[in-house]
TORMIPA-201929 format. One record per residue (C-alpha): residue number from 1; residue in one letter; x, y, z. Coordinates in nm, 3 decimals. Example, Ala and Ser with C-alpha at 12.3 -4.5 7.8 and 13.67 -1.06 7.14 Angstrom:
// residues 2
{1; "A"; {1.230; -0.450; 0.780}}
{2; "S"; {1.367; -0.106; 0.714}}
// end
This chain:
// residues 289
{1; "M"; {0.000; 0.000; 0.000}}
{2; "K"; {0.286; 0.239; 0.076}}
{3; "R"; {0.428; 0.189; -0.274}}
{4; "L"; {0.087; 0.265; -0.427}}
{5; "K"; {0.056; 0.582; -0.222}}
{6; "T"; {0.401; 0.693; -0.335}}
{7; "L"; {0.313; 0.625; -0.698}}
{8; "L"; {-0.013; 0.816; -0.667}}
{9; "A"; {0.171; 1.112; -0.517}}
{10; "T"; {0.422; 1.110; -0.803}}
{11; "L"; {0.144; 1.101; -1.061}}
{12; "A"; {-0.032; 1.388; -0.889}}
{13; "L"; {0.282; 1.600; -0.905}}
{14; "T"; {0.328; 1.514; -1.272}}
{15; "A"; {-0.030; 1.605; -1.354}}
{16; "A"; {0.012; 1.936; -1.174}}
{17; "A"; {0.338; 2.018; -1.350}}
{18; "P"; {0.342; 2.342; -1.551}}
{19; "F"; {0.231; 2.320; -1.910}}
{20; "A"; {0.490; 2.416; -2.170}}
{21; "S"; {0.434; 2.612; -2.486}}
{22; "A"; {0.376; 2.359; -2.762}}
{23; "V"; {0.439; 2.620; -3.031}}
{24; "E"; {0.676; 2.915; -3.027}}
{25; "I"; {0.485; 3.242; -3.063}}
{26; "V"; {0.685; 3.468; -3.297}}
{27; "V"; {0.535; 3.816; -3.260}}
{28; "P"; {0.586; 4.091; -3.519}}
{29; "A"; {0.616; 4.351; -3.243}}
{30; "Y"; {0.594; 4.649; -3.475}}
{31; "F"; {0.461; 4.877; -3.203}}
{32; "Y"; {0.659; 5.139; -3.016}}
{33; "P"; {0.745; 5.064; -2.650}}
{34; "S"; {0.579; 5.372; -2.507}}
{35; "W"; {0.724; 5.524; -2.190}}
{36; "M"; {0.366; 5.529; -2.058}}
{37; "P"; {0.315; 5.183; -1.898}}
{38; "E"; {-0.054; 5.158; -1.982}}
{39; "L"; {0.025; 5.211; -2.352}}
{40; "N"; {0.333; 4.990; -2.373}}
{41; "E"; {0.233; 4.661; -2.535}}
{42; "W"; {0.581; 4.523; -2.470}}
{43; "H"; {0.463; 4.482; -2.110}}
{44; "Q"; {0.208; 4.231; -2.241}}
{45; "L"; {0.491; 4.041; -2.408}}
{46; "T"; {0.675; 4.041; -2.075}}
{47; "W"; {0.363; 3.912; -1.900}}
{48; "A"; {0.344; 3.621; -2.147}}
{49; "A"; {0.709; 3.531; -2.089}}
{50; "Q"; {0.649; 3.540; -1.714}}
{51; "Q"; {0.375; 3.279; -1.761}}
{52; "G"; {0.633; 3.047; -1.917}}
{53; "A"; {0.518; 3.096; -2.276}}
{54; "N"; {0.780; 3.053; -2.548}}
{55; "V"; {0.763; 3.403; -2.698}}
{56; "T"; {0.998; 3.562; -2.949}}
{57; "A"; {0.942; 3.930; -3.034}}
{58; "I"; {1.052; 4.081; -3.365}}
{59; "M"; {1.163; 4.436; -3.291}}
{60; "N"; {1.144; 4.690; -3.573}}
{61; "P"; {1.228; 5.046; -3.471}}
{62; "A"; {1.250; 5.199; -3.820}}
{63; "N"; {1.201; 4.934; -4.089}}
{64; "G"; {1.525; 4.804; -3.946}}
{65; "P"; {1.746; 4.912; -3.655}}
{66; "G"; {1.735; 5.283; -3.735}}
{67; "L"; {2.021; 5.528; -3.704}}
{68; "S"; {2.098; 5.491; -3.334}}
{69; "S"; {2.001; 5.306; -3.019}}
{70; "N"; {1.663; 5.395; -2.868}}
{71; "S"; {1.640; 5.401; -2.488}}
{72; "D"; {1.267; 5.314; -2.483}}
{73; "Y"; {1.340; 4.995; -2.676}}
{74; "V"; {1.639; 4.915; -2.456}}
{75; "A"; {1.432; 4.937; -2.137}}
{76; "S"; {1.142; 4.726; -2.266}}
{77; "I"; {1.367; 4.468; -2.432}}
{78; "N"; {1.573; 4.422; -2.116}}
{79; "E"; {1.257; 4.370; -1.911}}
{80; "F"; {1.116; 4.122; -2.164}}
{81; "R"; {1.437; 3.921; -2.193}}
{82; "A"; {1.479; 3.915; -1.814}}
{83; "A"; {1.137; 3.746; -1.799}}
{84; "G"; {1.254; 3.475; -2.039}}
{85; "G"; {1.151; 3.619; -2.375}}
{86; "K"; {1.369; 3.635; -2.686}}
{87; "V"; {1.413; 3.932; -2.919}}
{88; "I"; {1.515; 3.922; -3.285}}
{89; "G"; {1.578; 4.221; -3.508}}
{90; "Y"; {1.384; 4.299; -3.825}}
{91; "V"; {1.596; 4.322; -4.141}}
{92; "Y"; {1.443; 4.349; -4.488}}
{93; "T"; {1.618; 4.174; -4.775}}
{94; "C"; {1.440; 4.285; -5.096}}
{95; "Y"; {1.392; 3.918; -5.199}}
{96; "G"; {1.764; 3.901; -5.267}}
{97; "V"; {1.733; 4.127; -5.572}}
{98; "N"; {1.554; 4.457; -5.635}}
{99; "H"; {1.191; 4.397; -5.559}}
{100; "C"; {1.153; 4.619; -5.253}}
{101; "T"; {0.850; 4.836; -5.198}}
{102; "P"; {0.867; 5.210; -5.283}}
{103; "E"; {0.903; 5.297; -4.913}}
{104; "V"; {1.262; 5.166; -4.901}}
{105; "P"; {1.565; 5.176; -5.132}}
{106; "P"; {1.501; 4.948; -5.432}}
{107; "T"; {1.809; 4.733; -5.389}}
{108; "R"; {1.972; 4.551; -5.102}}
{109; "S"; {2.319; 4.401; -5.070}}
{110; "T"; {2.432; 4.120; -4.842}}
{111; "S"; {2.669; 4.361; -4.667}}
{112; "E"; {2.381; 4.598; -4.588}}
{113; "V"; {2.177; 4.311; -4.441}}
{114; "L"; {2.469; 4.200; -4.225}}
{115; "A"; {2.543; 4.560; -4.119}}
{116; "D"; {2.187; 4.602; -3.991}}
{117; "A"; {2.220; 4.276; -3.799}}
{118; "E"; {2.534; 4.406; -3.631}}
{119; "K"; {2.354; 4.724; -3.525}}
{120; "Y"; {2.092; 4.514; -3.348}}
{121; "A"; {2.368; 4.313; -3.182}}
{122; "S"; {2.555; 4.621; -3.064}}
{123; "W"; {2.262; 4.836; -2.956}}
{124; "Y"; {2.013; 4.581; -2.824}}
{125; "H"; {2.201; 4.252; -2.766}}
{126; "V"; {1.931; 4.063; -2.957}}
{127; "D"; {1.893; 3.686; -2.976}}
{128; "G"; {1.883; 3.673; -3.355}}
{129; "V"; {1.735; 3.828; -3.669}}
{130; "F"; {1.416; 3.818; -3.874}}
{131; "L"; {1.492; 3.823; -4.246}}
{132; "D"; {1.183; 3.970; -4.410}}
{133; "E"; {1.105; 3.974; -4.783}}
{134; "M"; {1.290; 3.646; -4.826}}
{135; "A"; {1.305; 3.501; -5.175}}
{136; "T"; {1.183; 3.152; -5.262}}
{137; "Q"; {1.352; 3.074; -5.594}}
{138; "P"; {1.689; 2.901; -5.664}}
{139; "G"; {1.837; 3.209; -5.828}}
{140; "A"; {1.845; 3.402; -5.499}}
{141; "L"; {1.998; 3.120; -5.294}}
{142; "P"; {2.357; 3.254; -5.313}}
{143; "F"; {2.240; 3.586; -5.161}}
{144; "Y"; {2.084; 3.412; -4.862}}
{145; "Q"; {2.363; 3.161; -4.824}}
{146; "T"; {2.606; 3.452; -4.790}}
{147; "V"; {2.380; 3.620; -4.534}}
{148; "S"; {2.324; 3.298; -4.338}}
{149; "N"; {2.694; 3.212; -4.333}}
{150; "G"; {2.783; 3.563; -4.220}}
{151; "L"; {2.528; 3.564; -3.939}}
{152; "R"; {2.625; 3.220; -3.812}}
{153; "S"; {2.993; 3.302; -3.824}}
{154; "A"; {2.952; 3.626; -3.627}}
{155; "H"; {2.680; 3.499; -3.390}}
{156; "P"; {2.677; 3.119; -3.364}}
{157; "G"; {2.398; 3.111; -3.105}}
{158; "W"; {2.155; 3.337; -3.286}}
{159; "E"; {1.806; 3.236; -3.393}}
{160; "I"; {1.762; 3.310; -3.763}}
{161; "V"; {1.403; 3.337; -3.879}}
{162; "G"; {1.332; 3.384; -4.250}}
{163; "N"; {1.003; 3.513; -4.384}}
{164; "P"; {0.936; 3.404; -4.742}}
{165; "G"; {0.562; 3.401; -4.664}}
{166; "V"; {0.516; 3.100; -4.892}}
{167; "T"; {0.688; 2.763; -4.916}}
{168; "P"; {1.031; 2.813; -5.080}}
{169; "T"; {1.207; 2.580; -5.318}}
{170; "A"; {1.456; 2.323; -5.193}}
{171; "G"; {1.773; 2.466; -5.044}}
{172; "Y"; {1.624; 2.737; -4.823}}
{173; "N"; {1.541; 2.521; -4.521}}
{174; "G"; {1.899; 2.495; -4.402}}
{175; "L"; {1.958; 2.870; -4.412}}
{176; "A"; {1.749; 2.955; -4.106}}
{177; "N"; {1.633; 2.797; -3.782}}
{178; "T"; {1.274; 2.870; -3.881}}
{179; "L"; {1.108; 2.971; -4.206}}
{180; "M"; {0.774; 3.148; -4.182}}
{181; "S"; {0.640; 2.977; -4.492}}
{182; "F"; {0.291; 3.116; -4.458}}
{183; "E"; {0.184; 3.477; -4.413}}
{184; "G"; {-0.177; 3.536; -4.493}}
{185; "S"; {-0.536; 3.544; -4.378}}
{186; "Y"; {-0.735; 3.306; -4.163}}
{187; "S"; {-0.938; 3.185; -4.461}}
{188; "D"; {-0.625; 3.108; -4.664}}
{189; "F"; {-0.467; 2.925; -4.370}}
{190; "V"; {-0.760; 2.696; -4.292}}
{191; "G"; {-0.884; 2.655; -4.649}}
{192; "G"; {-0.568; 2.670; -4.859}}
{193; "S"; {-0.300; 2.418; -4.950}}
{194; "F"; {-0.027; 2.526; -4.706}}
{195; "L"; {-0.098; 2.273; -4.432}}
{196; "S"; {-0.158; 1.979; -4.663}}
{197; "G"; {0.168; 2.052; -4.841}}
{198; "L"; {0.385; 2.042; -4.528}}
{199; "S"; {0.679; 1.804; -4.537}}
{200; "T"; {0.923; 1.668; -4.283}}
{201; "H"; {1.044; 2.025; -4.224}}
{202; "A"; {0.726; 2.117; -4.032}}
{203; "A"; {0.912; 2.161; -3.701}}
{204; "S"; {1.128; 2.432; -3.859}}
{205; "T"; {0.830; 2.591; -4.036}}
{206; "G"; {0.613; 2.869; -3.903}}
{207; "A"; {0.308; 3.073; -4.001}}
{208; "I"; {0.186; 3.429; -3.949}}
{209; "V"; {-0.191; 3.442; -3.971}}
{210; "H"; {-0.380; 3.772; -3.975}}
{211; "S"; {-0.751; 3.860; -4.004}}
{212; "V"; {-0.842; 3.598; -3.742}}
{213; "A"; {-1.149; 3.771; -3.607}}
{214; "T"; {-1.257; 3.567; -3.305}}
{215; "V"; {-1.114; 3.368; -3.017}}
{216; "A"; {-1.273; 3.053; -3.161}}
{217; "Q"; {-1.097; 3.108; -3.495}}
{218; "M"; {-0.769; 3.175; -3.316}}
{219; "Q"; {-0.803; 2.850; -3.122}}
{220; "E"; {-0.877; 2.667; -3.448}}
{221; "V"; {-0.557; 2.804; -3.602}}
{222; "M"; {-0.353; 2.713; -3.295}}
{223; "G"; {-0.501; 2.363; -3.296}}
{224; "L"; {-0.409; 2.316; -3.662}}
{225; "A"; {-0.057; 2.444; -3.592}}
{226; "R"; {-0.012; 2.176; -3.326}}
{227; "Q"; {-0.182; 1.907; -3.536}}
{228; "Y"; {0.055; 1.963; -3.827}}
{229; "G"; {0.363; 2.006; -3.608}}
{230; "L"; {0.445; 2.369; -3.686}}
{231; "G"; {0.735; 2.504; -3.485}}
{232; "A"; {0.623; 2.868; -3.476}}
{233; "I"; {0.299; 3.064; -3.508}}
{234; "Y"; {0.149; 3.408; -3.469}}
{235; "V"; {-0.222; 3.479; -3.485}}
{236; "T"; {-0.381; 3.824; -3.485}}
{237; "D"; {-0.713; 3.992; -3.548}}
{238; "G"; {-0.530; 4.273; -3.724}}
{239; "T"; {-0.625; 4.306; -4.090}}
{240; "M"; {-0.462; 4.420; -4.412}}
{241; "A"; {-0.739; 4.678; -4.444}}
{242; "S"; {-0.574; 4.868; -4.158}}
{243; "G"; {-0.256; 4.905; -4.363}}
{244; "N"; {-0.049; 4.700; -4.119}}
{245; "P"; {-0.200; 4.410; -3.919}}
{246; "Y"; {0.096; 4.407; -3.678}}
{247; "L"; {0.074; 4.753; -3.523}}
{248; "H"; {-0.085; 4.609; -3.207}}
{249; "L"; {-0.115; 4.280; -3.024}}
{250; "P"; {-0.441; 4.096; -3.091}}
{251; "S"; {-0.735; 4.177; -2.866}}
{252; "Y"; {-0.729; 3.812; -2.750}}
{253; "W"; {-0.355; 3.808; -2.672}}
{254; "R"; {-0.392; 3.641; -2.331}}
{255; "A"; {-0.619; 3.373; -2.477}}
{256; "E"; {-0.361; 3.312; -2.750}}
{257; "V"; {-0.087; 3.264; -2.492}}
{258; "A"; {-0.310; 3.015; -2.311}}
{259; "A"; {-0.386; 2.833; -2.637}}
{260; "A"; {-0.016; 2.801; -2.718}}
{261; "A"; {0.046; 2.645; -2.377}}
{262; "A"; {-0.250; 2.407; -2.391}}
{263; "V"; {-0.039; 2.095; -2.452}}
{264; "P"; {0.183; 1.940; -2.179}}
{265; "E"; {0.548; 1.871; -2.239}}
{266; "P"; {0.591; 1.536; -2.418}}
{267; "A"; {0.818; 1.408; -2.141}}
{268; "S"; {0.560; 1.487; -1.873}}
{269; "A"; {0.281; 1.331; -2.076}}
{270; "A"; {0.486; 1.017; -2.133}}
{271; "M"; {0.575; 0.997; -1.763}}
{272; "A"; {0.210; 1.029; -1.667}}
{273; "A"; {0.103; 0.763; -1.917}}
{274; "G"; {0.377; 0.526; -1.801}}
{275; "G"; {0.288; 0.585; -1.438}}
{276; "L"; {-0.076; 0.505; -1.503}}
{277; "L"; {0.022; 0.176; -1.666}}
{278; "V"; {0.233; 0.083; -1.364}}
{279; "L"; {-0.050; 0.176; -1.130}}
{280; "L"; {-0.302; -0.035; -1.322}}
{281; "G"; {-0.062; -0.328; -1.318}}
{282; "A"; {-0.015; -0.296; -0.943}}
{283; "L"; {-0.388; -0.284; -0.882}}
{284; "R"; {-0.448; -0.591; -1.098}}
{285; "S"; {-0.173; -0.777; -0.917}}
{286; "R"; {-0.333; -0.703; -0.580}}
{287; "R"; {-0.673; -0.820; -0.706}}
{288; "V"; {-0.530; -1.152; -0.830}}
{289; "R"; {-0.382; -1.223; -0.489}}
// end
């Protein structure tokens, strides 16, 4: 009986163990860290990290690092990272050629990309970079190979996240830790071909899903992300009609954090399942006697 009591106590502790984030939340944090606490959405990112959520924030002061360090960003980033969050710096790449939007210079060199990354490293001590406007075709591979090699040589521990927005051709997967291979609306995510086309690279694949209007839709997207084994996700009710769906956190941010942490760590789940089997065996043995 003592052994059964001990086993039951162990199972109770396992069942009560904290839940871990099943999916990394990669947040396009394109909002300014206001010096007014009630307006600073970075505090909500810090709250999520304090809950144990696996949150990575993409900082973007000025379509890149800007011209100098910003003290408001420094303060909020330090607070967020102290709580366990990670910060990566936004760097645009013009699809490796000259297809940038009119708001930025029309061309982009590998040296300019790497120089922006170094500014983030020097000014904000970031944990990696977010390579936006990433190409998907074989012709641009040398550009991104040069960038990837340069980043990994200078910062071996950095998290490199690429954002092609669609599934790239073979060769791109090894250039980043994670590729955000979907950026689009809720309807395209749940009704399109992205999920059905996922391959063995799903764990290093992520998605950014906007125009997700309700909590129920958000939970559906998060459930699909887990079902298909995505490694990273961001869901927001921001829309393209606003001009930029990433200017604020979603209205259901706290529910999204809870949804991302709704699956226990595999090790804990396996321990609980194994413990239950042992307990059942012990009970059966006592009944036979």
